[in-house]
C-alpha positions in Angstrom: 402.7 30.7 160.1 399.9 28.2 160.3 401.2 27.0 163.7 401.3 30.6 165.0 397.7 31.2 163.8 396.5 27.9 165.5 398.3 28.9 168.7 396.6 32.3 168.7 393.2 30.7 168.1 393.8 28.1 170.8 394.8 30.8 173.3 391.7 32.9 172.4 389.5 29.9 172.9 391.1 29.2 176.3 390.6 32.8 177.3 386.9 32.8 176.2 386.3 29.5 177.9 387.8 30.9 181.1 385.6 34.0 180.9 382.4 31.9 180.3 383.3 29.5 183.2 383.9 32.4 185.5 380.5 33.8 184.6 378.8 30.4 185.1 380.3 30.1 188.6 378.2 33.0 189.7 375.2 30.7 189.2 376.4 28.1 191.6 375.7 28.0 195.4 378.0 26.3 197.9 376.2 23.4 199.4 377.9 23.7 202.8 376.6 27.3 203.2 372.9 26.5 202.6 370.3 26.1 205.3 366.6 25.3 204.4 364.3 27.4 206.6 360.5 27.5 206.9 358.0 29.9 208.5 354.3 30.2 208.4 351.7 32.9 207.9 348.3 31.7 208.8 347.7 28.4 207.0 350.4 29.1 204.5 353.7 27.3 204.8 356.7 29.1 203.2 360.1 27.6 202.6 363.4 29.2 201.6 367.1 29.1 201.9 369.5 31.0 204.2 373.1 31.5 203.0 375.7 32.8 205.4 379.2 33.9 204.6 382.1 31.8 205.9 383.8 32.8 209.2 381.6 35.8 209.8 380.3 36.6 213.2 376.9 38.2 213.3 376.8 39.1 209.6 374.1 41.4 208.2 371.4 39.5 206.4 369.4 40.5 203.5 365.9 39.1 203.0 365.1 39.1 199.3 361.5 40.1 198.4 360.4 39.2 195.0 358.8 41.5 192.4 355.9 40.4 190.2 355.2 36.9 189.0 355.4 33.3 190.2 359.0 33.2 191.5 360.9 30.6 193.4 363.5 31.5 196.0 366.2 32.3 193.4 364.0 33.5 190.6 364.9 30.5 188.4 368.6 31.3 189.1 368.4 34.9 188.0 369.2 36.2 191.5 372.3 34.1 192.0 375.0 36.5 190.6 373.6 39.1 193.1 373.4 36.6 195.9 376.9 35.3 195.4 378.2 38.9 195.3 376.6 39.7 198.6 377.8 36.6 200.3 381.3 37.2 199.1 381.2 40.6 200.7 380.2 39.1 204.1 376.5 39.5 203.8 374.0 36.7 204.5 371.0 36.2 202.2 367.6 34.6 202.9 365.0 34.1 200.1 361.9 32.0 200.0 359.5 30.6 197.4 356.4 32.6 196.8 353.1 31.0 198.0 352.1 28.2 195.6 355.6 28.1 194.0 358.0 25.2 194.5 358.1 24.2 198.2 355.7 26.9 199.5 351.9 26.3 199.9 349.2 28.8 199.2 348.6 31.0 196.1 350.5 34.2 195.4 347.7 35.4 193.0 345.3 35.5 196.0 347.6 38.0 197.8 347.1 41.7 198.2 350.2 43.7 198.6 349.3 44.1 202.2 349.3 40.3 202.5 352.8 40.3 201.0 353.9 42.9 203.6 352.6 40.5 206.3 354.6 37.7 204.7 357.8 39.8 204.8 357.3 40.7 208.4 356.8 37.0 209.3 360.0 36.1 207.5 362.1 38.7 209.3 360.6 37.7 212.7 361.5 34.1 211.9 365.1 35.1 211.3 365.3 37.0 214.5 364.7 33.7 216.4 367.8 32.2 215.0 370.6 31.9 217.5 373.4 32.5 215.0 371.7 35.8 214.0 371.0 37.3 217.4 373.6 40.0 216.8 372.9 40.5 213.1 371.4 43.4 211.4 368.5 42.3 209.2 366.9 44.1 206.3 365.0 43.8 203.1 366.2 44.0 199.5 363.5 44.0 196.8 362.6 44.8 193.2 360.0 46.9 191.4 356.6 46.0 192.9 358.1 45.7 196.4 357.8 49.4 197.0 354.2 48.6 198.0 355.5 45.9 200.3 358.9 46.6 201.9 358.5 50.1 203.3 355.4 49.0 205.1 357.0 45.8 206.3 360.2 47.4 207.3 358.5 49.7 209.8 356.4 47.0 211.3 359.2 44.5 211.6 361.8 47.1 212.8 364.2 46.2 210.0 367.7 47.7 210.1 367.9 48.8 206.5 366.1 48.4 203.1 367.4 48.4 199.5 364.9 49.0 196.7 365.8 48.4 193.1 363.6 49.9 190.4 360.7 50.7 192.7 357.5 52.4 191.3 355.3 54.8 193.1 351.8 54.4 191.9 350.5 51.1 190.3 348.3 52.9 187.7 350.9 55.5 186.7 353.6 52.8 186.4 351.3 50.9 184.0 350.9 54.0 181.8 354.7 54.5 181.7 355.2 50.9 180.8 352.7 51.3 178.0 354.3 54.5 176.8 357.7 52.8 176.6 356.3 49.7 174.9 354.6 51.7 172.2 357.6 54.0 171.7 359.8 50.9 171.1 357.4 49.8 168.4 357.8 53.1 166.6 354.5 54.7 167.5 354.2 58.4 167.0 354.0 60.6 170.1 350.4 61.7 169.3 349.3 58.0 169.0 351.0 57.2 172.3 349.3 60.1 174.0 345.9 59.0 172.6 346.4 55.4 173.7 347.3 56.5 177.2 344.3 58.8 177.4 342.0 55.9 176.4 343.7 53.7 179.0 343.2 56.3 181.7 339.5 56.4 181.1 339.1 52.7 181.0 341.2 52.3 184.1 339.1 54.7 186.1 335.9 52.9 185.1 337.3 49.4 185.8 339.1 50.0 189.1 337.1 51.8 191.7 337.4 51.6 195.5 334.4 49.2 195.4 335.7 46.9 192.7 339.2 46.4 194.2 337.6 45.3 197.5 335.6 42.5 195.9 336.9 39.0 196.7 337.8 36.4 194.0 334.7 34.5 192.9 336.6 31.2 193.1 340.3 30.6 192.7 342.1 33.9 192.1 343.4 34.7 188.6 345.9 37.2 187.3 343.1 39.6 186.6 342.0 39.3 190.2 345.5 40.0 191.4 345.8 43.2 189.3 342.2 44.3 190.3 342.8 43.9 194.0 346.1 45.8 193.9 345.2 48.4 191.2 345.0 51.4 193.5 348.3 50.8 195.3 350.4 53.9 196.0 353.6 54.2 197.9 353.5 57.8 199.0 352.0 57.2 202.5 354.6 54.6 203.4 357.5 56.7 202.0 356.4 59.6 204.2 356.3 57.3 207.2 359.7 55.7 206.5 362.2 55.7 209.4 364.4 52.8 208.4 367.6 53.6 206.5 366.8 53.2 202.8 368.7 52.9 199.5 366.8 53.4 196.3 368.6 52.6 193.0 367.1 53.4 189.7 368.5 52.4 186.3 368.9 55.4 184.1 367.5 53.4 181.1 364.6 51.8 183.0 361.8 50.9 180.6 359.4 49.7 183.3 359.4 52.5 185.9 360.0 56.3 185.6 363.3 56.9 187.2 362.6 60.6 187.4 359.3 60.2 189.2 360.6 57.7 191.7 363.6 59.7 192.7 361.7 62.9 192.9 358.9 61.5 195.1 361.3 59.8 197.4 363.4 62.9 197.7 360.4 65.1 198.5 358.5 62.8 200.9 361.2 60.9 202.8 361.5 62.4 206.3 364.7 64.5 206.6 365.9 62.5 209.6 365.8 59.2 207.7 369.2 58.0 206.4 369.0 57.6 202.7 370.9 56.9 199.5 368.8 57.8 196.4 370.7 57.2 193.2 370.3 56.9 189.4 372.6 54.2 188.0 374.2 55.2 184.7 373.5 52.9 181.7 371.5 50.5 183.8 368.1 48.7 183.2 365.1 48.2 185.5 367.1 45.5 187.3 370.4 47.3 187.2 371.8 45.2 184.4 373.9 46.8 181.7 371.5 48.5 179.4 373.6 48.0 176.3 373.0 44.2 176.5 369.9 43.6 178.6 367.5 46.5 178.2 364.1 44.7 177.7 360.9 45.2 179.7 360.7 41.5 180.5 363.3 38.8 180.7 361.0 36.6 178.7 361.7 39.0 175.7 365.4 38.2 175.8 366.7 36.6 172.6 368.8 33.5 172.9 372.1 35.3 172.6 371.1 37.6 175.5 370.3 34.6 177.7 373.7 33.1 176.9 375.3 36.5 177.5 373.8 36.7 180.9 375.0 33.3 181.8 378.5 34.0 180.5 378.7 37.5 182.2 377.5 36.5 185.7 378.1 39.4 188.0 379.6 41.4 185.1 376.1 41.6 183.7 375.3 44.3 186.3 376.1 48.0 185.6 379.6 48.8 186.8 379.7 49.5 190.6 376.0 48.6 191.3 376.7 45.4 193.3 379.5 47.1 195.3 377.2 50.0 196.0 374.5 47.8 197.5 377.1 45.9 199.6 378.6 49.1 201.0 375.2 50.5 201.9 374.3 47.3 203.8 377.7 47.0 205.5 378.6 50.5 206.4 375.8 52.7 205.1 378.1 54.4 202.6 376.2 56.0 199.8 377.7 55.5 196.3 
């Protein structure tokens, strides 16, 4: 009996170890597939990595455009399960360090969202000069804040497609939604939440005016400067002008951005002739991870067990079908 129990335990440990190792493999990149590429925007030197799938002629290539924060090309490894899933489906990926991060010069806090759009355009133009990509379709994939970057850049750079994950609409309104969700998670009463948002609306209108957002940084730009200079951002004009095929995926349990508002605005304003896939992903977070395990407003809030769970899960950390849906849209423009 003891031998049987030990055998069962040993088998369980082997299975668990196999699952963990399988998850961890999603965070590894094949050395042979990596190419370091650089491009410039003004005096800023930007460096990133291009990954191409094996034995694929003229594969489509995704340019990853970061959301908020000081992110390197793979977002401290957080992008890698997504990246590996795309490459495995025959899709190339290019991502670069934000200005002032890792190998890139400059300072991302000094950027307006218009500057970030210029950067994305420069990146796509740099890829179009690559001989091995002459016949490839090139497009952007971005997260959250990129709604104020990618739609604009995609038109100017003549991108072939875009994928937006958890995009907001209006910078100010997104902040109020974020506050509402944060206070609700703390157990605040609806009346207290409404009062807090009302106070924040008044303070916001006084602090961020067309005049104050235009003021330059007094010395080196700070986080406050970055928020001030972008505080009146709104995506509606760029959505109404969108002609590039677009996929918008929103997590049904998004705690950062209103799924209802985003999908409603895109449905109403996107020109009828524009190919689109606008979807809510069931049981998914802001970044399309499984809400049951990973639904926090910031990854910095993840407890240790959640961090370990993400490493162990790898691509399985994403909501079922989400990664395949992205790949199908890029490859054959099939809407999930």
